[in-house]
C-alpha positions in Angstrom: 0.0 0.0 0.0 2.8 2.4 0.9 4.5 2.2 -2.6 1.2 2.9 -4.3 0.6 5.9 -2.1 4.1 7.2 -2.8 3.6 6.8 -6.5 0.3 8.7 -6.3 1.9 11.5 -4.4 4.8 11.6 -6.9 2.4 11.7 -9.8 0.4 14.4 -8.2 3.5 16.5 -7.6 4.6 16.2 -11.2 1.2 17.2 -12.6 1.1 20.1 -10.2 4.6 21.2 -11.2 3.8 21.0 -14.9 0.6 23.0 -14.5 2.5 25.6 -12.4 5.3 25.8 -15.0 2.7 26.4 -17.7 1.1 29.1 -15.6 4.5 30.9 -15.3 5.4 30.5 -18.9 4.8 34.1 -20.1 6.9 35.4 -17.2 9.6 32.8 -17.6 10.0 33.7 -21.3 10.1 37.4 -20.5 7.2 38.2 -22.9 4.3 40.4 -22.4 1.2 38.2 -22.3 -1.1 41.1 -23.0 0.8 41.7 -26.3 0.6 38.0 -27.2 -3.1 37.9 -26.5 -3.7 41.1 -28.5 -1.9 39.6 -31.6 -4.0 36.4 -31.3 -7.2 38.3 -30.9 -6.6 41.1 -33.5 -3.4 40.8 -35.5 -4.0 44.1 -37.3 -4.7 46.2 -34.2 -1.9 48.5 -33.0 -0.5 47.6 -29.5 -0.9 51.0 -27.9 -0.3 51.4 -24.2 -4.0 52.0 -23.6 -5.0 48.8 -25.4 -2.4 46.7 -23.6 -3.5 48.2 -20.2 -7.1 47.4 -20.9 -6.2 43.7 -21.7 -4.1 43.5 -18.5 -7.1 44.8 -16.5 -9.5 42.3 -18.2 -7.3 39.3 -17.5 -6.0 40.4 -14.1 -2.3 40.3 -15.2 -1.3 43.0 -12.9 -2.0 40.8 -9.9 0.9 38.5 -10.9 1.2 34.8 -11.9 0.7 33.4 -8.4 -2.7 35.1 -7.9 -3.8 34.0 -11.4 -2.7 30.4 -10.8 -4.4 30.3 -7.4 -7.6 31.7 -8.9 -7.5 29.1 -11.7 -6.8 26.2 -9.3 -9.6 27.3 -7.0 -12.1 27.4 -9.9 -10.9 24.0 -11.1 -11.8 22.5 -7.7 -15.3 23.6 -8.4 -15.3 22.2 -12.0 -14.7 25.6 -13.6 -11.5 25.9 -15.7 -12.0 29.6 -16.3 -12.5 31.4 -19.6 -10.3 31.6 -22.6 -8.1 34.7 -22.8 -8.6 34.7 -26.6 -12.3 33.8 -27.3 -13.8 34.6 -23.9 -15.7 31.2 -23.9 -15.7 28.7 -21.1 -12.6 26.5 -21.2 -14.0 23.2 -19.8 -16.7 22.5 -22.5 -14.2 23.4 -25.2 -11.5 21.2 -23.9 -13.9 18.3 -23.4 -15.2 18.6 -27.0 -11.6 18.7 -28.3 -10.7 15.7 -26.1 -13.7 13.7 -27.3 -12.7 14.3 -31.0 -9.1 13.3 -30.3 -10.1 10.2 -28.4 -12.4 9.0 -31.2 -9.6 9.6 -33.7 -7.1 7.8 -31.4 -9.4 4.8 -31.1 -9.7 4.4 -34.9 -6.0 4.9 -35.3 -5.3 2.2 -32.8 -7.4 -0.2 -34.8 -5.4 0.7 -37.9 -2.2 0.2 -35.9 -3.3 -3.2 -34.7 -3.9 -4.3 -38.3 -0.5 -3.0 -39.4 1.3 -4.6 -36.4 -0.4 -7.9 -37.2 0.9 -7.7 -40.8 4.4 -6.8 -39.6 4.5 -9.9 -37.3 2.6 -12.3 -39.6 5.8 -13.9 -41.0 7.3 -14.5 -37.6 4.0 -15.9 -36.2 3.7 -18.2 -39.2 7.3 -19.5 -38.9 7.2 -19.7 -35.1 4.0 -21.7 -35.0 5.6 -24.2 -37.2 9.0 -24.3 -35.3 10.9 -22.9 -38.3 12.3 -19.7 -36.8 15.9 -20.9 -36.9 17.9 -18.9 -39.3 15.2 -16.3 -39.7 16.4 -13.0 -41.0 15.7 -9.8 -39.1 12.5 -7.9 -39.8 11.9 -6.6 -43.3 12.7 -3.2 -44.7 9.1 -2.4 -45.4 8.1 -2.0 -41.8 11.2 0.1 -41.0 10.4 2.4 -43.9 6.7 2.7 -42.8 7.8 3.5 -39.3 10.1 6.3 -40.5 7.4 8.0 -42.6 6.3 11.3 -41.1 2.6 11.4 -40.2 2.1 14.8 -41.9 3.5 13.4 -45.1 1.2 10.4 -45.0 -1.7 12.6 -44.2 -0.9 15.1 -47.0 -0.6 12.3 -49.6 -3.9 10.6 -48.4 -5.8 13.9 -48.4 -4.5 14.9 -51.9 -4.8 11.5 -53.6 -7.7 9.8 -51.9 -9.6 12.8 -50.8 -9.2 15.4 -53.6 -8.1 13.6 -56.8 -10.0 10.4 -56.4 -12.8 11.8 -54.2 -13.3 8.5 -52.4 -13.3 10.0 -48.8 -13.7 13.5 -47.4 -10.4 15.2 -47.0 -11.4 18.1 -44.7 -13.5 18.5 -41.6 -14.9 16.5 -38.8 -18.6 15.7 -39.3 -19.0 11.9 -39.1 -17.4 8.4 -39.2 -16.2 8.7 -42.8 -14.2 11.8 -41.9 -12.1 9.7 -39.5 -10.7 7.2 -42.0 -8.0 9.3 -43.7 -6.5 10.9 -40.5 -6.7 7.5 -38.7 -4.7 5.9 -41.5 -2.1 8.8 -41.3 -1.7 8.2 -37.6 -2.1 4.4 -37.5 0.2 3.3 -40.3 3.5 4.6 -38.7 2.4 3.7 -35.2 1.4 0.2 -36.2 4.8 -0.3 -37.8 6.6 0.7 -34.6 4.4 -1.5 -32.4 4.8 -4.4 -34.9 8.6 -4.1 -34.9 8.6 -4.2 -31.1 6.4 -7.2 -31.0 8.3 -9.0 -33.7 11.4 -8.5 -31.6 9.9 -10.4 -28.7 8.1 -13.2 -30.5 11.1 -15.5 -31.1 11.8 -15.6 -27.4 8.2 -16.6 -26.7 8.3 -19.4 -29.3 11.5 -20.7 -27.8 10.0 -21.3 -24.4 9.2 -24.8 -23.1 5.5 -24.4 -23.1 5.6 -23.6 -26.9 7.7 -26.7 -27.5 5.5 -28.9 -25.5 2.4 -27.5 -27.3 4.0 -28.2 -30.7 5.0 -31.7 -29.6 1.5 -32.4 -28.4 0.1 -31.4 -31.8 -1.7 -28.2 -30.9 -2.8 -26.1 -33.9 -0.2 -23.6 -35.0 -2.7 -20.7 -34.8 -3.3 -21.5 -31.1 0.4 -21.5 -30.3 0.8 -18.2 -32.2 -2.1 -16.6 -30.3 -0.6 -17.6 -26.9 2.9 -16.4 -28.0 1.3 -13.0 -28.7 -0.3 -13.1 -25.3 3.0 -13.9 -23.7 4.7 -10.9 -25.3 1.9 -8.4 -24.7 2.9 -7.5 -21.1 6.3 -6.2 -22.2 4.6 -4.2 -25.0 1.6 -2.7 -23.1 3.5 0.2 -21.4 4.5 1.5 -24.9 0.9 1.0 -26.0 -0.2 3.3 -23.2 2.2 5.9 -24.4 0.8 5.6 -27.9 -2.7 6.3 -26.5 -1.6 9.6 -25.1 0.7 10.4 -28.1 -2.0 9.8 -30.7 -4.4 11.8 -28.6 -2.4 14.9 -27.9 0.6 14.7 -30.2 -1.2 14.5 -33.6 -1.1 18.2 -34.2 0.1 18.0 -37.8 -2.6 15.5 -38.8 -5.3 17.5 -37.1 -4.1 20.6 -38.9 -4.1 18.9 -42.3 -7.6 17.5 -41.9 -9.0 20.5 -39.9 -9.9 18.4 -36.9 -10.7 20.3 -33.7 -8.7 18.0 -31.5 -7.0 18.5 -28.1 -3.5 18.5 -29.6 -4.3 21.3 -32.0 -6.2 23.2 -29.3 -3.4 22.9 -26.8 -0.7 24.0 -29.3 -2.7 27.0 -30.5 -3.2 28.0 -26.8 0.6 27.6 -26.2 1.4 29.9 -29.2 -1.2 32.5 -28.1 -0.3 32.0 -24.4 -3.9 31.3 -23.6 -3.1 30.0 -20.2 -6.5 28.7 -19.0 -6.9 26.6 -22.2 -3.3 25.4 -22.2 -3.4 24.4 -18.5 -6.7 22.5 -18.8 -5.6 20.7 -22.0 -2.3 19.7 -20.6 -3.9 18.5 -17.3 -6.4 16.4 -19.4 -3.6 14.7 -21.2 -1.8 14.0 -17.9 -4.9 12.4 -16.5 -5.4 10.4 -19.7 -1.8 9.2 -19.4 -2.4 8.1 -15.8 -5.5 6.2 -16.7 -3.9 4.6 -19.7 -0.9 3.5 -17.7 -3.0 2.1 -14.9 -5.2 0.1 -17.4 -2.1 -1.2 -19.3 -0.5 -2.2 -16.0 -3.6 -4.1 -14.8 -3.9 -5.8 -18.2 -0.3 -6.9 -18.0 -0.8 -8.4 -14.6 -3.9 -10.3 -15.7 -2.1 -11.6 -18.8 1.0 -12.9 -16.9 -0.8 -14.1 -13.8 0.9 -15.2 -10.6 4.1 -16.1 -12.4 5.2 -12.5 -12.3 4.8 -12.4 -8.5 6.3 -15.8 -7.9 9.4 -15.4 -10.1 8.4 -18.3 -12.3 8.6 -16.8 -15.8 11.0 -18.1 -18.5 13.2 -15.4 -20.0 11.5 -13.8 -23.0 14.6 -13.1 -25.1 15.1 -15.6 -27.8 18.3 -16.9 -29.4 20.4 -14.7 -31.7 19.5 -14.9 -35.3 22.2 -17.0 -37.0 21.7 -15.5 -40.5 23.3 -12.1 -41.1 21.5 -9.9 -43.6 23.2 -7.8 -46.3 20.4 -5.2 -46.1 22.3 -2.8 -43.8 25.2 -2.7 -46.3 22.8 -2.1 -49.2 21.0 0.7 -47.4 24.2 2.3 -46.2 25.7 2.1 -49.7 22.7 3.8 -51.3 22.7 6.5 -48.6 26.4 7.1 -49.0 26.0 7.3 -52.8 23.3 9.9 -52.5 25.6 12.0 -50.3 28.7 11.5 -52.4 26.9 12.6 -55.7 25.3 15.6 -54.0 28.2 17.1 -52.1 29.9 18.6 -55.2 26.7 20.6 -56.0 25.8 24.0 -54.5 22.8 23.7 -52.1 22.1 27.4 -52.0 22.4 28.3 -55.8 19.1 30.0 -56.8 17.6 29.7 -60.3 14.0 30.8 -60.4 13.8 29.9 -64.1 14.0 26.2 -63.0 11.8 26.2 -60.0 9.8 23.0 -59.3 11.5 21.2 -62.1 10.9 17.4 -62.3 13.8 15.0 -61.8 16.2 15.1 -64.8 19.8 14.2 -65.6 20.8 17.8 -64.6 18.8 17.6 -61.4 18.3 13.9 -60.4 16.0 14.7 -57.5 14.4 17.8 -59.1 14.4 21.4 -57.8 12.5 23.2 -55.1 10.3 26.4 -55.2 13.5 28.6 -55.6 15.1 26.4 -58.2 17.7 24.9 -55.8 18.9 21.4 -56.6 17.3 19.0 -54.1 20.1 16.4 -54.4 22.6 19.0 -53.3 20.4 20.1 -50.4 19.8 16.6 -49.2 23.5 15.7 -49.4 24.7 18.8 -47.6 22.0 18.4 -44.9 23.0 14.8 -44.2 25.7 15.5 -41.7 23.7 18.0 -39.6 20.7 15.7 -39.7 22.5 12.5 -38.9 24.9 13.8 -36.3 22.3 15.7 -34.3 19.7 12.9 -34.5 22.3 10.3 -33.5 23.4 12.4 -30.6 19.9 12.9 -29.3 19.1 9.2 -29.8 22.2 8.3 -27.8 21.3 10.7 -25.0 17.7 9.5 -24.9 18.8 5.9 -24.9 21.1 6.5 -21.9 18.5 8.5 -20.0 15.7 6.0 -20.9 17.7 3.0 -19.7 18.9 4.6 -16.5 15.5 5.9 -15.5 13.8 2.7 -16.7 15.9 0.8 -14.1 14.1 2.8 -11.5 10.5 2.2 -12.4 8.9 3.7 -9.2 10.7 7.0 -9.9 10.3 7.0 -13.7 6.8 5.6 -14.1 4.9 8.8 -13.2 7.6 10.9 -14.8 7.2 9.0 -18.1 3.4 9.6 -18.1 3.8 13.3 -17.4 6.5 13.9 -19.9 4.7 11.9 -22.6 1.6 14.2 -22.1 3.7 17.3 -23.1 3.9 17.9 -26.9 7.3 18.6 -28.3 6.4 22.2 -29.1 5.3 22.9 -25.5 8.4 21.2 -24.3 10.4 23.5 -26.5 8.7 26.6 -25.0 9.4 25.3 -21.5 13.0 24.5 -22.2 13.5 27.9 -23.8 12.0 29.5 -20.7 14.5 27.7 -18.5 17.6 27.5 -20.7 17.1 30.4 -23.0 17.0 30.4 -26.8 20.2 29.0 -28.4 21.6 26.5 -30.8 21.2 23.7 -28.3 17.6 24.5 -27.4 15.9 22.3 -30.0 18.1 19.3 -29.1 17.4 19.8 -25.4 13.7 20.0 -26.0 13.5 16.9 -28.1 15.8 15.0 -25.7 13.5 16.0 -22.8 10.6 14.0 -24.3 12.4 11.4 -26.5 13.6 9.2 -23.5 10.1 8.5 -22.2 9.1 5.6 -24.5 12.6 4.0 -24.0 12.2 4.2 -20.3 8.8 2.6 -20.4 10.1 -0.2 -22.6 13.1 -0.7 -20.2 10.8 -0.9 -17.2 8.5 -3.4 -18.8 11.3 -5.7 -19.9 13.0 -5.3 -16.5 9.9 -6.4 -14.7 9.6 -9.5 -16.9 13.3 -10.4 -16.6 13.3 -10.0 -12.8 10.5 -12.5 -12.6 12.3 -15.2 -14.6 13.1 -18.6 -13.0 16.8 -18.5 -13.6 17.1 -15.1 -11.9 15.1 -16.5 -8.9 17.6 -19.4 -8.7 20.6 -17.0 -9.0 19.3 -14.9 -6.2 18.7 -17.9 -4.0 22.4 -18.8 -4.5 23.4 -15.5 -3.0 24.1 -13.4 -6.1 24.4 -9.7 -5.4 22.3 -7.0 -7.1 25.3 -5.8 -9.0 26.0 -9.2 -10.4 22.3 -9.6 -11.4 22.3 -6.2 -13.1 25.6 -6.7 -15.0 25.3 -10.4 -15.9 21.6 -10.9 -16.4 19.3 -7.8 -16.5 21.3 -5.4 -18.7 22.3 -8.0 -21.3 18.6 -8.9 -21.6 17.2 -5.4 -21.7 19.8 -3.4 -23.7 19.5 -5.1 -27.1 15.7 -4.6 -27.6 15.7 -1.1 -26.2 18.6 -0.2 -28.4 16.7 -1.5 -31.4 13.8 0.6 -30.2 15.9 3.7 -30.0 17.2 3.2 -33.6 13.7 2.7 -34.8 12.8 6.2 -33.6 15.9 7.8 -35.1 14.1 9.3 -38.2 11.2 10.5 -36.0 13.7 12.5 -33.9 15.0 14.3 -37.1 11.4 15.1 -38.0 10.6 16.4 -34.5 13.5 18.7 -34.7 12.1 20.1 -37.9 8.7 20.6 -36.4 10.2 23.1 -34.0 11.1 25.4 -36.9 7.8 27.2 -36.9 8.5 28.3 -33.3 11.9 29.8 -34.5 13.7 27.1 -32.6 14.4 24.4 -35.2 16.4 24.6 -38.4 15.6 27.8 -40.3 15.7 28.5 -44.1 18.0 28.2 -46.0 19.2 25.3 -43.9 19.3 22.0 -45.9 18.4 19.9 -42.8 16.2 17.0 -44.0 13.2 17.7 -41.8 13.3 21.4 -42.7 13.3 20.3 -46.4 10.1 18.4 -45.8 8.5 21.3 -43.9 9.3 24.0 -46.5 8.3 21.9 -49.5 5.0 20.5 -48.1 2.9 23.3 -49.7 4.1 22.1 -53.1 3.4 18.4 -52.5 0.5 18.3 -54.9 2.1 20.3 -57.7 5.6 18.9 -57.4 5.5 15.7 -55.3 9.2 15.0 -55.8 10.0 18.0 -53.5 8.7 16.0 -50.5 9.3 12.5 -51.8 13.0 13.0 -52.1 13.7 14.0 -48.4 11.0 11.5 -47.2 12.8 8.8 -49.1 16.2 9.4 -47.5 14.6 9.6 -44.1 12.9 6.3 -44.8 16.2 4.9 -46.0 17.8 6.1 -42.7 15.1 4.3 -40.8 15.6 1.1 -42.7 19.4 1.4 -42.2 19.1 1.9 -38.5 16.6 -0.9 -37.9 18.3 -3.5 -40.1 21.8 -2.6 -38.6 20.4 -3.0 -35.1 20.0 -6.7 -35.7 23.7 -7.0 -34.7 22.9 -5.8 -31.2 22.7 -9.1 -29.3 23.1 -10.5 -25.9 26.3 -12.3 -25.1 26.3 -15.9 -26.0 26.8 -17.0 -22.4 23.5 -15.4 -21.4 21.3 -17.4 -23.8 19.1 -19.6 -21.6 16.1 -21.8 -22.1 16.4 -21.8 -25.9 18.5 -24.8 -26.7 17.2 -28.2 -27.5 18.5 -29.4 -24.1 17.3 -26.5 -22.0 16.1 -27.4 -18.6 12.3 -27.4 -18.1 10.9 -24.2 -16.7 7.4 -23.3 -15.4 5.3 -22.0 -18.2 3.5 -18.6 -17.7 -0.1 -18.7 -16.6 -1.8 -18.0 -19.9 -0.2 -20.7 -22.1 -0.5 -23.2 -19.2 -4.2 -22.5 -18.9 -4.6 -23.0 -22.6 -2.8 -26.4 -22.6 -5.0 -27.5 -19.7 -8.2 -26.6 -21.6 -6.9 -28.5 -24.6 -6.4 -31.7 -22.5 
């Protein structure tokens, strides 16, 4: 009972700290909230001292941030979140309407993600159910490319092709079920690819456990073994699923903007840019509460799926044998990426030629030209080093922070939920308020939120590995915590979490670019890849090569990172319970129950 109470107090303190930090945002950034509110209300109106004084009097800004925050919290206790500083309407009904729209979109997107994840894992499930996983190559390039595609690019293509050109589905608005299809596809396709890769990474270990061998030897149908293998892996995947619930609800700002959806992410970001503090505080608090509910539901589901084996330390280890066949895919992807950079470096990325603007690919310009006539191949090649080095540095920092905090689940659990509820743009504003605006601000802002899914993944794998039978036996023989951490826990946790970090590498580059509209990310004429996508998005329908070229190299980067990560493996001496002569171990609750029912 005491740990649960401490976790609740820690979660409450984090939520209160986040809301207070947002309430102090205008004063921390040394901006005049009255001027920002005036620009949001009437951009053409002159900010005279009389007008600004009238706004300060209306909003009570002269009383200071502490009085405003206390007044808002007092009203919140009565169910009143105040009135918007921009529109003057009540905040609570507006936030609830936006949250309802985002929750509906998230639910449909999760259905799409489940279908995509099933397709990604289909080959492994087919081979594992038939005991033919030995020598299986690492996951295919297609899922890695799909996971690397930016949501706003998928949304733009779907809206243009399916919605406008073909006219099959509505491309704009939010009026009924058919309006949810295209945005749900834009969100669900990349998310499903990520979840599918994570699940595909765990399945070989489940198929290598004794219960699966016994089931196959007894002649159980392969589909039943595959179903129980998925059930065995889900507890390690559910914490990331909970993060996806909040991320798809509050972090789908670009998709909501493209399809004109009045969701909570778009509402919160607009409030952050306009410094509409009542709306921003209520929206962020709603996302934090949603994160807590999602985490609690996923944790309860994980305990129900595993059963008493998690408590009794009777689980087999979930990490399968190393794949014996090495793929040439990383070398092919790396060679193609190096060739693109080598051919583009001799070209000038800043040379303007308005007479050749938006030219299609040709021998003179293999990737075409942009809206100013600049060669896209040159810009992609010259932006490779900035993009790759910065994204790799942020990924490495996020991996280290995620693993270290994931090893302390009681400390990091509520922190992960709180950080995951903060969109990257809002995190950038908070980091700017604390650290100031500079060249390192975008990297700090992205790193501040990028570690959360890695920490959740680490904590989930750690909980599973700590409950394994061989670790229970090792502890009973007097092994120290340091020995268990170095020889058993870290070798089991680090490889899958590292592959997870590499899978998110292209997304980090895109998140950096998304901060450009705040004046914090790469600014024109920078050839950074994410910035290329952002600046060429308005021309996607007229000149699709302007976005397809940078999207293709980002997808190639994702494929290279994921396929190369197959070399990250546990040491050979740590492979347990997967050989043909492995000692028998107690099966987990779910497969054991299934076998009993079959008998």
